[in-house]
N, C-alpha and C positions, 0 to 999 in steps of 0.2 A: 872389692870382693867381700865375701862374708861367709856365713854358714848356709849350706844348701841341704835340701832334704828330698829324698826320692821314696815314693810309696810302693811297696809290694802288697798285694792283697790276695785273699782266697775266700771263696764262699763256703767251703766245707773242709775243715782239717781237724785232726785230733781224734781219730777213730779209736785207737788202741793205746792203752797205757804202755809207755816205754818204746813205742814206735813213732818216730817223728815224721809227720807228713809235710812235704814241701809246700811252702806258701808261694804259689806260682801261677795263680790265675792272671796276675799282672806282675811283671818284673820278677820272674823266678831268679834271674841273675841281676842284682843291682850293680851297675857299673859306675864307679865314682868319677865325677866330672873332672875336666882339666884343671890343674892347679891344686888338687886336693893334697893336704898335708897331714890331716888328722881326722879320725872319726871321733865325734864329740858327744853323740847321744842317739838313743832310740826312742821314738814315740810310737805308741800303739793303742788300739782300741779293739778288744775282742768281745763279741757277744755270742750267745747261744744261737746257732743256726735254726734250731727247733727246740721244742720243749716237751719233755715227757714227765709225767707225774712220778714222784718218788725218786728223782735222780739228782745227785750232787754233781756239780761241775767245777773243776779247777784244772789249770794247765800250766805248762812251762814252755817258754819261747826259747828257741835255740838259734844262735848266730854262728855261722861257720864261714871261714874264708881261708883258702890255701895261700892267697896273696898276703894276708895279714898274719898268717901263722896261727889261725884259730881252728884247732881240730874239734871234732864233735865232743861235747861235754865240757869244754873250756869256758864257754859263754852261754850258760843255761840260766834263764831268769824265770822265777815264778810269777805268773800274772797276778797283779795286785787285787783284781776283782774276782770274787767267786760267787756262786749262787747255789742255794740249797734246793731241797725237794719242793716241787710244785704240788698243788692240790689237784686231784684228778678231774673234778668237774669244772673248776674255774681257777686260773692262776694268772696274775698279771705278768706282763713281760718284765724282764730284768734290764734296767737301764744302767749303763756303765760309762764313766768318763774315759777320755783318752789320758794315758799316763806317759811319764817321761822317765827314761833310765839314763843316767849320766855315764858316759864312756870317755876314756882318754887313751887313744891308741893311734900310733903313727900309721899313716896310710899314704897311698900315692894315686895319681890319676890313672884311670883304667882298671884299678883293682876291682875284683869281683867279690861281692858279699851275698850270702844266701841266708834265708830264714826258714825255719820249720817249727812245727808245734806238736806237742804230745800232751795228752791229758795226764792228770795226777789223781791220787786218791783211790776211788772205787771205779771199777770199769764202767764207763759211761754208756748212756743210750743215745746221746746227742753229740753233734759236732759243733765247732766254733766257726763263725765268720769273723775274719780278722783283717784289719788294716795295720800295717807296720811301716814306719818311716825311718830311714837311716840319715841322720844329720852328720854332715862332714864339712870341715873347714877348708876353704880355698883362699889363698892369698894371705894378707896380713891377719895376725891374730886379733880376735875381738879384745876390747879393753878388759883388763884384769877384773874389774868389778862385775862385769857381765859374766865372765867365765866362771868365777868363783860362785856367783849366785846360781848359775845354771847347773853346775856340777853338784851342788848341794840340794838340788831339786826345787830351788826357789827362783824368784825373778827380781829384777831391779825395781825399785820404786819408780813409777813412771806415769805419764799421762797416756791417753789412748784415744784412738779414733775408731768408730764402729759403724756397722750397717747390717743389712738383713736380706732375706729372700726366701724362696720356697722351691721345692722340686718334687716330682713324683717318679722320675725315671732314672735309668742308668746312663742317660745321655749327659755329656758335659754341659752344665747349666750355669749361666752367669748369675751371680748375686750383685747387689748394688755396690758401687764403688765407694771408697772412702778417700778423703783428701788428707795428705800429710802436709801440714803448714810449713812454710819456708824456714821458720825459726827452729825446727827440729831436725836433727842430723842423723839419728839412729833409730832403727826398728829393733826392738828387743824381745818381744813376746807376741803370742797369738792365743786368743781364747776362741775356740771353734765349736759352736753349739749346733746340735741336730736333735730334734725331738719329734715324735709322731703328733700329727694334728687330728687324727681320726682314731676310732676304736681299734685296738690291736687285732690283727688277724692271726690265725694259727699258722699261716704259711709265709708270712712276710717278715723278713729281717730288715732292720733299719740300720744300715752300716754304710759309711761313705768316707771319702777323703776330700780335702779342700786343696785346690791348687791356686796359689797366689800369683798374679801377674802384676806388673807395675810399669809405669813410665820411667822408673829408675833403671838405668842401664845395667846390663849383665846380671839381672836379678833372678833368673830362673835356672834350675828348677827349685821351687818352693812348694812342697807337698806335705800335708800334715793330716793325721786322722781327726775326724770329728768325734764327738760323743756318739753313742749308739744304743739301740734298744732291741732286745730279742723279740721273737714272736710271742704272743700270748698262748694260753691253753684254755680251751673252752670259750664260753661267752664272756667277752671283756667288758660288758656294760657296767658302768658305775665304778670301774677300776681305773685309776689314773697311773701315770708313770712320773717318776721324779728323778732328777739328776743334778749333780753339782760338778761343774767343770772348772778346774784351775787352769791358769795360763800355761802354755807350753813355751819353753825357751826357743827363740830364734834370734838371728842377728843379721842385720845388714846396715851398712853405712850409706846414707844418701847425700850427705853434705848439706850445709845450710845455704840459704840464699835463693832457693828455688822451691816452688810448690810442686809436689808430685802426687800421683794417685796410685792406690792399690785396688785392684779388681779381683775378687776371688771367683773361682768356678768350683762347683761341687759335682762329684760323680758318685752316684749311688751304686752299691754292689748288687741291688735287686730292685725291681720295680715295685712300687707300693700303690695301694688303691687311693688313699687320701694324700694330699700334698703334705709332705713333711716340712716343718719349719726350720729355718737356718738363721743363725745370727753369729756375729763375730766381732772381736775387737783386735786391733793391732797396737801393742804397747810401744810408745815412742819416748825418747829422751832428747834433751837439747845437746 
């Protein structure tokens, strides 16, 4: 066993400062899988669902759970990415990476965890589209070096396997598989990239999560947010987007002596006109 992650998402949350909107388009209740012993982290990517000129955007993510003893206000996290006022005639979309929040909290199988979001700062005109994943440990603990590295927001030194693909829809879409050589025994991180391949539209949000499947036994669920990009404002000609995505911690032991494959699937939160580009790597150690 290892670390598992389940994604909750929502296309539009964060209407009012101080009022937390449930993230519940998918998995309003995240139920921890069999064998869970601890919650070890939160991964998320939040982008503006629309863009209005002259509007600052920042927000806080709330985690609650009666099963874990987390009342409202105990686990509130400021989103690391913020965006400022756009220009009325033309403003590029805001690209943001997926982030990792380290957690260390005892938990059990079947426990329910909920997420919600509220804006901060100045009363906003726009909402957020968000993907948020809850990472939880089942079975034996990961090796101490991995755990220490992930809790500090870093990752182990490692090799990696990678591949790519594209998608335009909200349908679950397969990317190209990657092969884990027999000499490597552990999967320790994932870098999940998503960026627009066409000029930004004013009504299209680029938000998705990646679901990893594998020939490794007992591997799923493994769901993580990709990087994302908000809609543009006005005519987006000659304005590009830029993003830098760090690896997200994950962990699974596959054992040496056998070659395995990992095949990711992506699910978009909204349909887009031009095919969005996807790429990924999976960090591996011997």
